[in-house]
N, C-alpha and C positions, 0 to 999 in steps of 0.2 A: 825639606826632606826628601822631596819629587825629583834631586839632583840623583838619589840613592838608586837610581834600575840597574840595580848588580848583572851581572852578567853571572850564569851559572854555573859556568865554568871556571870564573874568579872567586873559589873559594875565600881566601883569607880577605879579600875586601865585603864579599857578604858577611861574615862574622864581625867583620869593622860597625857595617849598619846596625847588626845586633850589639853589639856594643856601645854604640855612642846611643842608640836610643834606651839602652839600660841608664846609662851614665843621664839623660835628660829627665826620665821620670827621677832617677835617683837625685836630683841635684833640686828639681822642685819638690821634691819630697823633708828634704830637711833642711828650707828656709826659712821656718817658722821656730828654730831651734840653735838660731845662730848667737854664739854672745854677745857678737858686736851689737846685737841689734836693742832699741832701747826696752821698757820695761813694758809701755805700752802700745795698744795699737795706735795706726795712725790717722790720725780725722777723714773721714772722707771727702768733704768739702773744702779742705784748705791745701793750697799750696805746699808743698809740691809735689803733693800726692802720692806720694811713696808706697800707699798700700797697694798701688798696680805690680809693683817686683815683690810686695812681701804681702803679699793679703789676709795670713794669718800669724799673729804672732805669739809662741805660746810662754807660758812661765817656766817653762823645764827648758835648759840649754846644756850643748855642751861644744867647746871650744874647737872640737877635732873636725866640727859642719863646719865651723869658718875657714880651715885650713883646705878642706875638699873642694867648700863654693869657691874659694881664693884660686886654686889650679881650674877648677874648670872655666872660671869667667875669662883665666888668662888663654885656654885651650882650645874649646869647647865649640863654641861659635865658629872660630877659624876655621878650625877642623870643620865644620858642616859647611863652610860656602867654601873651601878646598875639591868635597869630596863633590858637594853639588856643579861647580867646576870641571870637576874628573870627568862625569858620567856624559856629559855635553856634546862631545864631538862626537859618541857614536849614535846618539840620536838625531843631531843635526845631519851627521852622516845619511843614515836609513832616511828621515823623512824630508827632510830639508827645511830650508828657513820658515817658509807658509805654514807648512800643514806643524810642526817642530811648532813655531809660536800657537796656531792655532790650540794642537792640542793641551798647551800650559796653562793658556786660557781655560781649560774645561777643571784640568787636574790643581791649578794652583792657585787662580784669578779664584774660581766658584767656592773651593774650600776657605777663602779668605775672605768670601761674603758671610759667608755660614757662620765663622768664626766670629767676627765682628758682631753680627746680626743676632748670633744665639748663644755662640758657645760662651762667650766672654762675659755676657751679662749674666751667665745664669752662676758661671765660675763665681764671678767677685759679688754675685748678690750675700753670698757667705762673708765676707769679708766686711760686707755694710753692716749688714744686724750686729757686728761687734760696737759699734759704737753709734747706733741709733737709736733714735727715741722712739721711732714711728720701724719697730720689724717688718713690716708688711712687703710683700710685693710690690704692691702700688705704691708706697713711699720709696721704695728703690725706684723705682722707674721714673720716678721724679726729677729725684735728685741724680741717676743717671742723665738722664735729659740736659739735664742742666748745666754737666762740666763741661770746660771748656775744649775737650780733645772728647774724642769714641775708644776708649781703650783695645788692644786687641788681645792683648796679654801675648802667652808665647809666639804665637801666629804672626807676628809680626814679621818674622824671619821669610815669611812668604809672600810677600808683595816686593819680599828685595833680590829675592832670587828669582823671581817673574820679570821685573823688571832687568838682571844681569844675563839673565837668560835672553830675553829679547834685543839685549845691546849685541850677544855673540852671534846672534841670528841675523843680525843685520849686518854684522862686520863680516860674518860670512857667505854675505849675498853681494857686497857692495864693496869691501876692503880687505877680500881673503889674506891678502900679502902683511897684515898687520897680524894675521893669527899664526900664519907660516912662519914668520919671524919670531915670533916669542914661541914658537914651537920648535923651532931650530936651534934657538938658546937653550933651551930648557936640555936638548937631546943631547948637547954637548956633555953633562954633566949627568948623564943617565947612569954613570959609573962611577959619580962623587957626589956624593950626598954634603959631603960638607960644604964644598962650592955650593950648592943648591940652596942651603943652610944658612949661606954666608948673603946669596945674593936675594933671599926670601927675605931675613932680616935686613938689612937695608934697603930694601923697595917701600918693604912695611916703615922702617924707622921713617921712612920721607914721607911717607900716607899720615902715621897717625902723629908723629915728636909735634908740626906744628897748629894742629886741632885741638891735641892732648893741653898743648901748654894755652890755649886760649881759649878752651872751653872748658877744663879738669878732666880729668879722662874717665868721671862720671856720669857728668850731666845728659838728660835727654830730652828731647823736642816734640812735639805734636803735630802734626797736619790733618785734622778732623783720625780716621782710622788711620792713617800711615805714622807712626811714630821711626825714631833713629837715636844712637849716643851718637850726639855728638861730633866726637873722638873717633870713631871709627868707621865712617863709611867708605874711606879711600884704602883705612887697612885692609876690609873685607871686599870690597874689588878687587887688592893683590891677591889674596887667598882664588877667590873664585879664578881669574885669567890664571893664576900661576896651576889651577887643578885641570884647567882647561889645555894647559900646554902639556902638561903631563900625559892625559889621557886620550893627544892627538896622536900617541902613537901605542903599540902592544904594550900591555905589561912585562913582558917578557924583555922588551927591549926598552923599558922604561925604567924609570926611578925605582918602579917598583913590581922589581921581579922580582921571584921567592927565593931564588937563592943568591941575588946581588949584598953589594955591599951595605942596605941601611938593613935588611933584615938580618945580617949576618953580623952587625953589629950593636944588636939592639940593647945589649947591657949598656955599652959605652951612651948611647940616645938617652936612657934612662936615666944615666948619670947626668950627663948630660941636664938633662928636664928638672931633675933634680935640684943642682945646683942655681941654674940660670932663676928657676922658680921662686929658691930662698933667698937669691937675690933681689929677686924683685919685690919681693913681701916685705926684707929689711928697707930696702931705701922707700917703696912706697908708707910704710910704718912713719915713716921721719913726718910725709905730707899731711898726716891724718891731724884730729879730726877736719880739719879746715885746710883744702889744697891750698887756696890764692895768697891765707897768711904764713904757708911755709916760704922757707928761704929758695931763693928763684936756682941754687943750686944742686940742692933736694928736689926738687920739681922735675926739674930738667934732667936729672940723672933716673928719678923714677920712669918716668916719659919715656928714656932711652932704655931702658931695662923691657918695658915689656914686649915691644916685639923682638928681641933675642928671647924669652920666656917664650912667647907664645911657637914662634917659630921649631923651638927643641922640642917643647911640649906635642907638638901637629905630630915631628918626624919621629918623636917616639912612640905613641899611639899607634901609626902607622907601621915602623918596625916590628912592634908587638906582635903584632897581629900578623903581618907579612912572612912570621919567623913562628911563630906560639902556634897560632890557630890557621894551620894547613888543611885541616881533617872537617869531614862535614858531622853534625851534629844536630841533632832534632829540633831542640828544644832553640838554639840558633837559626839555624832555617827559619822557623815561624816567626820569630822575633822580626827577622831581617824581611823577611814576604809582606809582612801586617806593620812592618817599621812607620811609615805613611799616617796610617791611620790609627794608632797608638799617639802621635805626636801632636793629632789634630782630638784625639776625645781624652788624654789622659788626666790634662793640669783640672777639669772640673770635678773628676773621682778623687786627684789629690786635696783642692781644696777642701772640697765638705769635709773627707775623712778626716783633713788637720782640724777643723772648725769642729765636727762631732768629739775630735779627741780631747778639747781643752779642760775640761773638769774629770779626764779617766787621769787616777793616781798610777802614773808611770813616768819615769826618767826618759830623758832627750833621746835617749835611744830607743828604746824599747817603741815608744811613739811612730818614731820616724822609720822604723823595718815595717811597721804594719801599714802605712801609709803608701811605704813601697811596694812591697808585697800585695798588697791588695788593690793597688793602683794597677802595678802591671800586669796582674793577672785580671784585672777588668776588664782592662783595656785590650789586651789579646783576645781574649773570649767575644768582647764586642766585635771588635775588628775583623776577626775567625767567623763570628757570624753574619756580618754585612758583608763578607765575600760570599759566604755557600749561598743568601739571597740572591743576591747579587746574580750568580752563576746561574740559581735555578730559573729567575726573573728571565735570563738571553738567552738560558734553556729554551723558557718556555714558548717563546715569542722566537726563536727557530727554528722551531716544528714544522715540517712542510706541510702548505696549504692542506693538499689534500688527507693527511692524518689528522689537523686540526676539523676539519668538514665532518671526516666518518667518527672522531671522537666525541664528536658536537651531535649527532644523530641522536632522534627519542630513540630508545628502547623499545 
């Protein structure tokens, strides 16, 4: 999310940042209520540790949430990597590679350490209590330290964009011609979003399909606190540097021009996203419940459908924001400016609210709405409070020395 440092003058992209964090909170809010999940919680100590993705499972379910989460699984992370790359060129240009990398160490690296060491254990303590014989925190801590990994929760995204940003900084310093070449290629299709879509889907297919066929589309691996989905690391690299190439040009001269063909044909992109998502869903259903047991042609067709659906959904969201969200809105401005902090803190609130609602007699939609509204509101308030406190602290320490001396004199 650090790449979401949106310029104040680019209202559609600022609003897209707000919409993205809303989707992130909504996605995590509905996970316990998916109809496709098993009836009972996943055991804490047994592989494959699926509680990392689904910390709470409720008895109330609604299939509509499965469709929503499937769409976001296809589009949301790809969009976030593209946006992270989109704003990297301006930051590199202003700060230079060295300062840029050092600042990201504080802005991304330190929060990742905080998430791994504090935020993630606090969130997953609720998941542990669902199946624990001893629900105390001390017992949880023993089980947590015995795990073969250290789950980071949703903050796994941070270490990957930090690494990609460092690679971009190194290329900017030592091989700028690589970045200029990619930017020039994207500039050629600035007024031809269909060509950009074809190129993005093709590169993504080359990056994604071999890994998906080898490791399945779903499997994750863990190296201590560092986790990644085995089928997607190269796919996300493609999206990050596609965003970087777009961001190397001013918005009005790029694919993201407010009056450009992408924005004008947003309905076409919406239709393309719905159709490609439906095709991917239908083909993927042929590979369930066991990927390796499915026919080779079904697995290959499903793997090929993913890059197409991902590219269409990403361009659809960009087009909608460029076309329909061109005006400032106080709530969207607030969500946009606080998006990174909300991303960091919301998961604890979401998981514990889901845990608290387990025995409440309410349907899945009602529970999900409560979790979403409360988590977004609390996270926004907490983020705004932290920003006010930080500004006050900075203001306090930036007072002139003589004023502080006068203020500290005895009366």
